[in-house]
C-alpha positions in Angstrom: -94.5 23.3 -77.1 -94.4 22.1 -80.7 -91.5 22.5 -83.2 -92.5 22.4 -86.8 -91.8 23.8 -90.2 -93.0 27.4 -90.4 -96.1 28.4 -92.5 -96.9 31.7 -94.0 -99.2 32.4 -91.0 -96.0 32.4 -88.7 -94.2 35.0 -90.7 -95.4 38.1 -88.8 -94.3 36.7 -85.4 -91.0 35.3 -87.0 -90.1 38.6 -88.3 -90.8 40.2 -85.0 -88.5 37.8 -83.1 -85.8 38.0 -85.9 -85.8 41.7 -86.0 -85.6 41.9 -82.1 -82.3 40.0 -82.2 -81.0 42.1 -85.1 -81.9 45.2 -83.2 -80.0 43.9 -80.1 -76.9 44.2 -82.2 -75.0 41.4 -80.1 -75.6 38.1 -81.8 -76.6 38.3 -85.6 -74.5 39.9 -88.2 -77.4 41.6 -89.9 -77.9 45.2 -89.3 -81.2 46.0 -90.9 -84.6 44.7 -89.9 -86.5 42.6 -92.3 -89.6 44.0 -94.0 -92.6 41.7 -94.3 -91.8 41.1 -98.0 -88.0 40.5 -97.3 -88.9 38.3 -94.5 -91.2 36.1 -96.7 -88.4 35.7 -99.2 -85.7 35.3 -96.5 -87.5 32.6 -94.6 -88.8 30.9 -97.7 -85.3 30.8 -99.3 -83.9 28.6 -96.5 -83.4 24.8 -96.7 -85.6 24.6 -93.7 -87.1 27.2 -91.3 -88.6 25.8 -88.1 -90.6 27.5 -85.4 -91.3 26.8 -81.8 -95.0 27.3 -81.1 -96.6 27.3 -77.6 -100.3 27.8 -77.3 -100.5 29.2 -80.7 -97.8 31.8 -80.3 -94.3 31.5 -82.0 -91.7 31.6 -79.2 -88.7 30.8 -81.2 -87.3 29.9 -84.7 -84.4 28.8 -86.6 -83.1 28.7 -90.2 -81.0 26.0 -91.8 -79.2 26.3 -95.1 -75.9 25.2 -96.7 -72.9 26.9 -95.2 -71.1 26.8 -98.6 -71.5 25.4 -102.1 -70.3 22.6 -104.3 -67.8 20.3 -102.4 -68.7 21.9 -99.2 -72.4 22.0 -99.6 -72.8 19.1 -97.2 -72.1 21.4 -94.3 -75.1 23.2 -92.9 -75.3 26.5 -91.1 -78.1 27.6 -88.9 -79.3 30.6 -86.8 -81.6 30.6 -83.8 -83.8 33.3 -82.2 -86.0 33.0 -79.0 -88.6 35.6 -78.1 -87.3 38.1 -75.7 -88.6 37.2 -72.1 -88.6 33.6 -72.8 -84.9 32.8 -73.0 -83.4 30.4 -70.5 -86.5 28.1 -70.8 -84.7 25.5 -72.9 -86.4 26.7 -76.2 -83.1 27.2 -77.8 -82.0 23.8 -76.9 -85.0 22.3 -78.4 -84.5 24.3 -81.6 -80.9 23.3 -81.9 -81.6 19.6 -81.4 -84.5 19.9 -84.0 -82.3 21.7 -86.5 -79.7 18.8 -86.2 -82.4 16.2 -86.9 -83.8 18.3 -89.8 -80.2 18.8 -91.1 -79.5 15.1 -91.1 -82.8 14.4 -92.9 -81.9 16.9 -95.6 -78.5 15.1 -96.1 -76.2 17.6 -94.3 -73.3 15.7 -92.6 -72.1 18.6 -90.5 -73.6 21.6 -88.8 -71.2 24.6 -88.4 -71.7 27.9 -86.8 -69.3 30.5 -88.2 -69.6 33.3 -85.8 -70.8 32.5 -82.2 -70.2 35.9 -80.4 -67.9 35.2 -77.4 -70.0 37.3 -75.2 -73.0 35.1 -75.8 -72.4 32.8 -72.8 -75.8 31.2 -73.0 -75.3 30.0 -76.6 -71.7 28.8 -75.9 -72.8 26.7 -72.8 -75.6 25.3 -74.9 -73.6 24.4 -77.9 -70.8 22.8 -75.7 -73.4 20.9 -73.7 -74.9 19.3 -76.9 -71.4 18.3 -78.1 -70.3 21.0 -80.6 -66.7 21.5 -80.9 -64.8 24.9 -80.9 -62.7 25.5 -84.0 -60.7 28.4 -82.4 -61.2 32.1 -81.9 -61.4 34.9 -84.4 -60.2 38.0 -82.4 -62.5 41.0 -83.0 -64.6 39.2 -85.6 -68.0 40.8 -84.6 -68.8 44.4 -84.5 -71.2 45.0 -81.7 -74.0 47.5 -81.8 -71.9 50.0 -79.8 -69.1 49.8 -82.4 -66.8 47.8 -80.1 -65.4 44.4 -81.3 -65.9 41.0 -79.8 -64.3 37.7 -80.5 -66.2 35.1 -82.5 -65.9 31.3 -82.1 -66.7 28.9 -84.9 -68.3 25.7 -83.8 -69.2 22.4 -85.5 -70.9 19.0 -84.9 -71.3 15.9 -87.1 -74.8 15.0 -88.0 -74.0 11.4 -89.0 
């Protein structure tokens, strides 16, 4: 498996993977799927968008961008998506570690996740295994697809 910067030839598969996570309604804050033109603009507008490719097939992706502006612009934010059916195979871990390296290369000093849904045990285990620190809990901070509310946990790690 190779992790690299995305190309326009990856967009269709990236959009499929991204939209599947959005449709699940349990991890990403977005509610609407990306159209092909929206996806090109969305992924192209990131500081970095990476893909995990295995035998010519996109199996996962991440986006990396500033978490804020100005005096807080040195803090990055990222989102990750792994193709359904391939989760639990350490693709996510490789994407997170690659995003940390890419973030450092781009001059970010910190990587922060604003809203890790507390029910996402796999992500929480992974982030804590890598060394991310919890910043607390925001009760009811995420509206699930079934209109119930789950807690969110912000995390961060230093990239320097």
